[in-house]
MDAnalysis code that builds the backbone (N, CA, C; Angstrom):
import MDAnalysis as mda
import numpy as np

u = mda.Universe.empty(459, n_residues=153, atom_resindex=np.repeat(np.arange(153), 3), trajectory=True)
u.add_TopologyAttr("name", ["N", "CA", "C"] * 153)
u.add_TopologyAttr("resid", np.arange(1, 154))
u.add_TopologyAttr("resname", ["MET", "PRO", "THR", "ARG", "ILE", "PHE", "ILE", "ASP", "ALA", "ASP", "ALA", "CYS", "PRO", "VAL", "ARG", "ASN", "GLU", "ALA", "MET", "ARG", "VAL", "ALA", "SER", "ARG", "HIS", "LYS", "LEU", "GLN", "VAL", "TYR", "VAL", "VAL", "CYS", "ASN", "GLY", "GLY", "LEU", "ARG", "PRO", "SER", "LEU", "ASP", "PRO", "LEU", "VAL", "GLU", "THR", "VAL", "ILE", "VAL", "PRO", "ASP", "GLY", "PRO", "ASP", "VAL", "ALA", "ASP", "MET", "TRP", "ILE", "ALA", "ASP", "ARG", "ALA", "GLY", "LYS", "GLY", "ASP", "VAL", "VAL", "ILE", "THR", "GLY", "ASP", "ILE", "PRO", "LEU", "ALA", "ALA", "LYS", "CYS", "VAL", "GLU", "SER", "GLY", "ALA", "ARG", "VAL", "ILE", "ARG", "HIS", "ASN", "GLY", "GLU", "MET", "PHE", "THR", "PRO", "ALA", "ASN", "ILE", "GLY", "ASN", "LEU", "LEU", "ALA", "THR", "ARG", "ASP", "LEU", "MET", "ALA", "ASP", "LEU", "ARG", "ALA", "ALA", "ASP", "PRO", "PHE", "ARG", "GLN", "GLY", "GLY", "GLY", "LYS", "PRO", "PHE", "GLY", "LYS", "ALA", "ASP", "ARG", "SER", "ARG", "PHE", "LEU", "ASP", "THR", "MET", "GLU", "ARG", "GLU", "VAL", "ARG", "PHE", "ALA", "LYS", "LYS", "GLU", "ALA", "GLU"])
u.atoms.positions = np.array([
    [14.440, -4.743, -16.270],
    [13.884, -3.765, -17.708],
    [12.483, -3.102, -17.720],
    [12.375, -2.203, -17.845],
    [10.934, -1.383, -17.604],
    [9.095, -1.899, -17.917],
    [8.642, -1.991, -17.635],
    [7.220, -2.386, -18.393],
    [7.251, -1.386, -19.454],
    [7.106, -2.106, -19.804],
    [6.596, -2.144, -21.977],
    [5.159, -2.512, -22.100],
    [4.340, -1.320, -23.143],
    [3.018, -1.483, -23.841],
    [3.090, -1.944, -24.715],
    [2.466, -3.255, -25.308],
    [2.620, -3.273, -27.047],
    [1.168, -3.301, -27.251],
    [0.881, -2.909, -28.634],
    [-0.746, -2.514, -29.068],
    [-0.485, -2.984, -30.330],
    [-1.069, -4.326, -30.652],
    [-1.549, -5.204, -31.822],
    [-2.719, -3.973, -32.275],
    [-2.037, -3.003, -33.351],
    [-3.493, -1.448, -33.594],
    [-4.469, -1.428, -34.858],
    [-3.701, -2.742, -35.771],
    [-4.546, -2.778, -36.860],
    [-5.847, -3.753, -36.199],
    [-7.534, -2.736, -36.396],
    [-8.087, -2.813, -36.159],
    [-8.624, -3.010, -34.319],
    [-7.572, -2.060, -33.365],
    [-7.918, -2.196, -32.093],
    [-8.864, -0.560, -31.386],
    [-9.838, -1.175, -30.900],
    [-10.836, -0.186, -30.893],
    [-10.340, 0.980, -29.636],
    [-9.637, 0.078, -28.883],
    [-8.996, 1.040, -27.980],
    [-7.774, 1.402, -27.610],
    [-6.915, 1.698, -28.418],
    [-5.597, 2.134, -28.464],
    [-5.290, 3.606, -27.822],
    [-6.604, 4.350, -27.943],
    [-6.407, 5.581, -27.557],
    [-6.589, 5.399, -26.036],
    [-6.940, 4.707, -25.392],
    [-7.088, 4.555, -23.725],
    [-6.247, 3.484, -23.746],
    [-6.008, 2.921, -24.315],
    [-4.315, 2.338, -23.836],
    [-3.689, 3.280, -23.770],
    [-2.865, 4.262, -24.538],
    [-2.102, 5.012, -24.660],
    [-1.998, 6.016, -23.322],
    [-3.769, 6.399, -23.012],
    [-3.724, 7.242, -22.045],
    [-3.392, 6.632, -20.623],
    [-3.432, 5.160, -20.383],
    [-3.183, 4.640, -19.428],
    [-1.855, 4.503, -19.409],
    [-0.719, 4.306, -20.213],
    [0.372, 4.418, -20.197],
    [1.247, 5.625, -20.132],
    [0.344, 6.342, -20.544],
    [0.999, 8.178, -20.282],
    [0.977, 8.186, -18.710],
    [-0.467, 8.330, -17.994],
    [0.078, 8.634, -17.061],
    [0.644, 7.347, -15.946],
    [1.311, 6.004, -16.340],
    [2.259, 5.546, -15.379],
    [3.259, 5.660, -16.143],
    [3.620, 6.625, -16.946],
    [4.980, 6.952, -17.834],
    [6.117, 5.397, -18.546],
    [4.803, 5.032, -19.445],
    [5.868, 3.922, -20.328],
    [5.752, 3.730, -21.547],
    [6.654, 2.844, -21.891],
    [6.929, 3.336, -23.526],
    [5.814, 2.254, -24.047],
    [5.026, 2.418, -25.086],
    [4.405, 1.932, -25.995],
    [4.667, 1.784, -27.660],
    [4.278, 0.516, -27.819],
    [4.756, 0.197, -28.782],
    [3.539, -0.006, -29.721],
    [2.996, 1.264, -30.403],
    [1.518, 0.954, -31.460],
    [2.169, -0.201, -32.862],
    [1.992, -1.285, -33.003],
    [2.249, -2.153, -33.937],
    [1.298, -2.019, -34.888],
    [1.301, -1.502, -36.338],
    [0.511, -1.934, -37.034],
    [1.286, -1.953, -39.366],
    [0.271, -2.380, -39.813],
    [0.914, -2.357, -40.696],
    [0.806, -0.834, -41.531],
    [0.367, 0.116, -41.162],
    [0.486, 1.494, -41.667],
    [-0.766, 1.674, -41.292],
    [-1.034, 3.366, -42.146],
    [-2.208, 3.951, -41.903],
    [-2.543, 4.393, -40.523],
    [-1.906, 4.536, -39.761],
    [-2.067, 4.991, -38.368],
    [-1.299, 6.579, -38.183],
    [-1.867, 7.416, -37.544],
    [-0.983, 8.622, -37.115],
    [-0.314, 8.264, -36.401],
    [0.754, 9.347, -36.734],
    [2.088, 8.680, -35.115],
    [1.818, 9.475, -33.979],
    [2.087, 9.217, -32.813],
    [1.401, 9.964, -31.781],
    [2.719, 11.103, -31.419],
    [2.020, 12.407, -30.826],
    [2.925, 12.873, -30.864],
    [3.933, 12.936, -29.152],
    [3.481, 11.932, -28.424],
    [3.773, 11.708, -26.872],
    [5.586, 11.055, -27.600],
    [6.249, 11.583, -27.029],
    [7.776, 10.801, -26.909],
    [7.659, 8.963, -26.424],
    [6.571, 9.000, -25.564],
    [6.726, 7.666, -25.154],
    [5.949, 6.928, -26.088],
    [5.938, 7.344, -27.007],
    [4.880, 5.973, -28.093],
    [5.738, 6.016, -29.532],
    [5.856, 4.834, -30.001],
    [6.643, 4.700, -30.658],
    [5.661, 3.648, -31.724],
    [5.448, 4.094, -33.019],
    [4.696, 4.012, -34.004],
    [5.773, 2.776, -35.097],
    [5.599, 1.544, -34.865],
    [5.892, 0.690, -35.676],
    [4.713, -0.050, -36.974],
    [5.874, 0.159, -37.940],
    [5.029, -0.038, -39.210],
    [5.715, -1.300, -39.921],
    [5.130, -2.384, -39.732],
    [5.735, -3.731, -40.135],
    [5.334, -3.682, -41.751],
    [6.099, -4.580, -42.515],
    [5.705, -4.875, -43.822],
    [4.188, -5.639, -43.819],
    [3.297, -5.159, -45.513],
    [2.490, -6.101, -45.147],
    [2.683, -7.772, -45.389],
    [2.148, -8.673, -44.611],
    [2.602, -9.920, -44.759],
    [1.331, -10.667, -43.636],
    [0.955, -11.969, -43.874],
    [0.428, -12.502, -42.799],
    [1.112, -12.593, -41.262],
    [0.267, -12.169, -40.412],
    [1.057, -12.112, -38.734],
    [2.378, -11.074, -38.585],
    [2.889, -10.592, -39.423],
    [4.474, -10.072, -38.804],
    [4.198, -9.351, -37.985],
    [3.195, -8.174, -37.800],
    [2.908, -7.671, -36.901],
    [2.817, -8.637, -35.407],
    [2.026, -9.332, -35.722],
    [1.856, -10.167, -34.760],
    [3.722, -10.769, -34.580],
    [4.351, -11.103, -35.271],
    [5.355, -12.014, -34.803],
    [6.660, -10.581, -34.134],
    [6.462, -9.490, -34.353],
    [7.067, -8.281, -34.188],
    [6.994, -8.229, -32.886],
    [5.676, -8.403, -32.385],
    [5.205, -8.079, -31.017],
    [5.761, -9.730, -29.966],
    [5.430, -10.649, -30.786],
    [5.617, -11.964, -29.941],
    [7.218, -12.571, -29.403],
    [8.033, -11.291, -30.219],
    [10.060, -11.611, -30.335],
    [9.795, -10.686, -29.591],
    [9.669, -10.017, -28.733],
    [9.921, -8.323, -28.011],
    [9.152, -8.440, -26.622],
    [8.043, -8.843, -26.462],
    [6.952, -9.093, -25.451],
    [7.466, -10.056, -24.220],
    [7.623, -9.759, -23.404],
    [7.939, -10.358, -22.081],
    [7.258, -10.427, -20.681],
    [8.083, -10.899, -19.816],
    [7.396, -10.893, -18.870],
    [7.701, -9.625, -17.941],
    [6.438, -9.113, -17.533],
    [6.398, -7.319, -17.236],
    [6.043, -6.519, -18.276],
    [5.645, -6.939, -19.117],
    [5.190, -6.190, -20.012],
    [3.727, -6.605, -19.985],
    [2.852, -5.534, -21.229],
    [1.051, -5.750, -21.238],
    [1.338, -5.617, -22.725],
    [0.130, -6.509, -22.919],
    [0.074, -6.786, -24.549],
    [-1.474, -6.507, -24.658],
    [-2.064, -5.573, -25.764],
    [-3.330, -5.440, -26.009],
    [-3.493, -5.801, -27.513],
    [-4.241, -6.888, -27.707],
    [-4.916, -7.837, -28.503],
    [-5.494, -8.765, -28.577],
    [-6.801, -8.560, -29.818],
    [-7.685, -9.658, -29.674],
    [-7.650, -10.942, -30.499],
    [-6.009, -10.927, -31.133],
    [-5.460, -12.418, -31.411],
    [-4.836, -13.542, -30.800],
    [-5.804, -14.198, -30.543],
    [-5.445, -15.526, -30.119],
    [-4.354, -15.623, -29.844],
    [-3.910, -16.824, -31.342],
    [-2.618, -17.384, -31.410],
    [-1.270, -16.127, -30.929],
    [-1.199, -14.971, -31.022],
    [-0.693, -14.106, -30.745],
    [-0.419, -13.546, -29.265],
    [-1.874, -13.734, -28.447],
    [-1.860, -13.934, -27.218],
    [-1.241, -15.242, -26.596],
    [-1.581, -16.330, -26.953],
    [-0.831, -17.166, -26.725],
    [0.719, -17.239, -26.616],
    [1.086, -16.755, -27.825],
    [2.403, -16.655, -27.534],
    [3.267, -16.005, -26.778],
    [2.567, -14.780, -26.323],
    [3.110, -13.565, -25.511],
    [2.666, -14.432, -24.063],
    [1.096, -14.589, -23.211],
    [1.127, -15.690, -22.152],
    [2.184, -16.422, -22.288],
    [3.139, -17.526, -22.828],
    [3.681, -18.074, -22.718],
    [5.568, -17.437, -22.549],
    [4.989, -16.608, -22.800],
    [6.968, -15.417, -23.146],
    [6.388, -14.810, -21.467],
    [5.274, -15.016, -20.853],
    [5.217, -14.369, -19.312],
    [4.378, -12.644, -19.147],
    [3.947, -12.274, -20.665],
    [3.867, -10.884, -20.803],
    [1.788, -11.076, -20.146],
    [1.893, -9.830, -20.108],
    [0.369, -10.205, -19.193],
    [-0.377, -9.551, -20.670],
    [-1.371, -10.291, -21.183],
    [-2.290, -10.369, -22.032],
    [-3.763, -9.546, -21.709],
    [-4.195, -8.257, -22.494],
    [-5.581, -7.457, -22.406],
    [-6.318, -8.099, -23.662],
    [-7.273, -8.478, -24.023],
    [-8.468, -8.306, -25.228],
    [-8.769, -6.771, -25.377],
    [-9.240, -6.462, -25.784],
    [-10.293, -5.256, -26.379],
    [-11.367, -4.921, -25.592],
    [-11.974, -6.365, -24.957],
    [-13.148, -5.916, -24.154],
    [-12.724, -6.003, -23.087],
    [-11.336, -6.075, -21.960],
    [-10.971, -5.835, -20.951],
    [-11.122, -7.770, -20.227],
    [-11.295, -8.374, -21.253],
    [-10.964, -10.044, -20.562],
    [-9.813, -10.024, -21.141],
    [-8.769, -11.235, -19.400],
    [-7.895, -11.560, -19.915],
    [-7.369, -12.545, -20.247],
    [-6.326, -12.575, -20.963],
    [-5.363, -14.118, -21.933],
    [-4.641, -14.410, -20.849],
    [-4.920, -15.710, -20.396],
    [-3.933, -16.716, -19.141],
    [-3.577, -17.678, -19.416],
    [-2.543, -18.052, -19.198],
    [-2.005, -19.463, -19.096],
    [-3.557, -20.495, -18.916],
    [-4.815, -19.767, -17.853],
    [-5.614, -21.005, -17.704],
    [-6.880, -21.185, -18.315],
    [-6.289, -19.697, -19.429],
    [-7.620, -20.068, -20.317],
    [-7.362, -20.196, -21.727],
    [-6.208, -19.534, -22.303],
    [-5.316, -19.687, -23.457],
    [-5.504, -20.989, -24.314],
    [-5.565, -22.171, -23.479],
    [-5.445, -23.021, -24.313],
    [-7.175, -23.634, -24.842],
    [-7.835, -23.210, -23.918],
    [-9.611, -23.410, -24.504],
    [-9.949, -22.249, -25.398],
    [-9.535, -21.032, -24.861],
    [-9.631, -20.219, -26.418],
    [-9.225, -20.263, -27.529],
    [-8.005, -21.135, -27.736],
    [-7.307, -21.771, -29.264],
    [-8.126, -22.685, -29.224],
    [-8.631, -23.681, -28.865],
    [-9.473, -24.757, -29.182],
    [-10.720, -23.935, -29.856],
    [-10.995, -23.007, -29.107],
    [-12.595, -22.898, -29.889],
    [-12.522, -21.788, -30.846],
    [-10.844, -21.183, -31.104],
    [-11.039, -20.799, -32.901],
    [-11.112, -21.756, -33.461],
    [-10.441, -22.548, -33.058],
    [-9.927, -23.902, -34.307],
    [-11.046, -24.647, -34.650],
    [-11.996, -24.702, -33.160],
    [-13.545, -25.657, -33.917],
    [-13.964, -24.663, -34.840],
    [-13.949, -23.185, -34.635],
    [-15.109, -21.883, -35.130],
    [-14.652, -21.999, -36.545],
    [-13.202, -22.197, -36.905],
    [-13.115, -21.826, -37.971],
    [-13.056, -23.167, -39.078],
    [-13.011, -24.427, -38.086],
    [-13.525, -25.946, -38.445],
    [-15.149, -25.264, -39.421],
    [-15.766, -25.197, -38.347],
    [-16.910, -25.078, -38.551],
    [-17.984, -23.951, -39.914],
    [-16.646, -22.909, -39.879],
    [-17.125, -22.076, -40.683],
    [-16.603, -22.328, -42.081],
    [-15.743, -23.197, -42.241],
    [-14.815, -23.687, -43.637],
    [-16.435, -24.476, -44.238],
    [-17.039, -25.316, -42.930],
    [-17.810, -26.507, -43.804],
    [-18.964, -26.160, -43.991],
    [-19.619, -24.885, -43.419],
    [-20.763, -24.289, -43.811],
    [-20.252, -22.602, -44.157],
    [-19.604, -22.281, -45.720],
    [-19.911, -20.802, -46.077],
    [-21.160, -19.837, -45.709],
    [-21.860, -20.259, -46.015],
    [-22.867, -19.681, -45.332],
    [-23.335, -19.674, -43.938],
    [-22.629, -19.917, -42.845],
    [-22.566, -19.685, -41.702],
    [-22.476, -18.097, -41.186],
    [-23.397, -17.447, -40.220],
    [-23.006, -16.196, -39.946],
    [-22.141, -16.288, -39.016],
    [-20.878, -15.848, -39.108],
    [-20.185, -15.397, -37.714],
    [-20.542, -14.254, -37.393],
    [-19.468, -13.795, -36.437],
    [-19.386, -11.937, -35.445],
    [-20.139, -12.028, -33.967],
    [-19.513, -11.356, -33.416],
    [-19.993, -11.714, -31.857],
    [-20.562, -10.243, -31.661],
    [-20.926, -9.820, -30.524],
    [-21.878, -8.539, -30.316],
    [-20.853, -7.993, -30.249],
    [-21.221, -6.226, -30.974],
    [-20.359, -5.305, -30.990],
    [-20.142, -4.352, -29.610],
    [-18.709, -3.715, -30.151],
    [-18.279, -3.504, -29.149],
    [-18.765, -1.971, -28.286],
    [-19.346, -1.716, -27.554],
    [-19.976, -1.004, -26.690],
    [-18.809, -0.127, -25.397],
    [-19.560, 0.815, -25.080],
    [-19.285, 1.426, -23.325],
    [-19.173, 0.657, -22.536],
    [-19.507, -0.597, -21.809],
    [-19.168, -1.248, -20.920],
    [-17.963, -2.398, -21.314],
    [-17.898, -2.516, -22.588],
    [-16.786, -2.904, -23.080],
    [-14.845, -1.757, -22.527],
    [-15.644, -1.029, -23.157],
    [-14.065, 0.408, -22.942],
    [-13.884, 0.299, -21.604],
    [-14.946, 0.253, -20.698],
    [-15.050, 0.831, -19.123],
    [-14.128, -0.369, -18.395],
    [-14.331, -1.736, -19.221],
    [-14.279, -2.954, -18.584],
    [-12.348, -3.008, -19.008],
    [-12.426, -2.613, -20.337],
    [-10.912, -2.480, -20.657],
    [-9.842, -1.580, -19.636],
    [-10.686, -0.586, -19.603],
    [-9.885, 0.973, -18.736],
    [-9.525, 0.474, -17.132],
    [-10.427, -0.438, -16.677],
    [-10.235, -1.207, -15.482],
    [-9.235, -2.189, -15.329],
    [-9.251, -3.279, -16.377],
    [-8.372, -4.210, -16.154],
    [-6.960, -3.892, -16.882],
    [-6.897, -2.381, -17.759],
    [-5.437, -2.402, -18.395],
    [-4.538, -1.120, -17.363],
    [-5.714, -0.875, -16.373],
    [-4.941, 0.220, -14.867],
    [-4.624, -1.321, -14.327],
    [-5.291, -2.009, -13.660],
    [-4.713, -3.398, -13.033],
    [-3.886, -3.853, -13.305],
    [-3.616, -4.236, -14.391],
    [-2.743, -5.153, -15.084],
    [-1.204, -4.252, -15.340],
    [-1.462, -2.914, -15.800],
    [-0.200, -2.165, -15.735],
    [0.755, -2.014, -14.380],
    [-0.174, -2.021, -13.082],
    [0.331, -2.055, -11.481],
    [0.810, -3.516, -11.658],
    [0.277, -4.736, -11.841],
    [0.601, -5.715, -11.716],
    [2.112, -6.059, -12.498],
    [2.169, -5.180, -13.807],
    [3.311, -5.783, -14.575],
    [4.086, -5.328, -13.875],
    [4.350, -3.822, -13.602],
    [5.397, -2.624, -13.050],
    [5.612, -3.512, -11.980],
    [5.481, -4.000, -11.276],
    [5.631, -5.083, -10.238],
    [6.499, -6.089, -10.417],
    [6.252, -6.433, -11.128],
    [6.713, -7.722, -11.940],
    [8.001, -7.657, -12.448],
    [8.307, -6.333, -13.021],
    [9.253, -6.020, -13.573],
    [10.471, -5.727, -12.719],
    [10.444, -5.038, -11.493],
    [11.153, -4.777, -10.503],
    [12.326, -5.775, -10.331],
])
């Protein structure tokens, strides 16, 4: 099966960059969201609008992505499912979710959720998304698409 790109598109700051890389490699792209996105005119880009509900877009992606595919998401539980199925998973800032780091990332996520629940005044949020993140994403995306294509052969 040829390499496919799955984009968890709700609040994805690198959707256009991912589609550019996919277009250069002539890969099928699935932009999965709950709606509100303008469909692409590119015949290789399919906008998948899923019903509203918790994790519906995530389940759609997780049910389809596998070895030889690339998934773009910031959602750690979705990343864990996709990593388990053999997909290459990239965070919006260019960091990779891998079998080696996904367990720690899930545990940290759960710990932070517990801390926020215990202290409702705790201010969350990380550093803002910037040019360096976008550049790192593009570099990682290009590299991982090449690896994924080799895996899919």
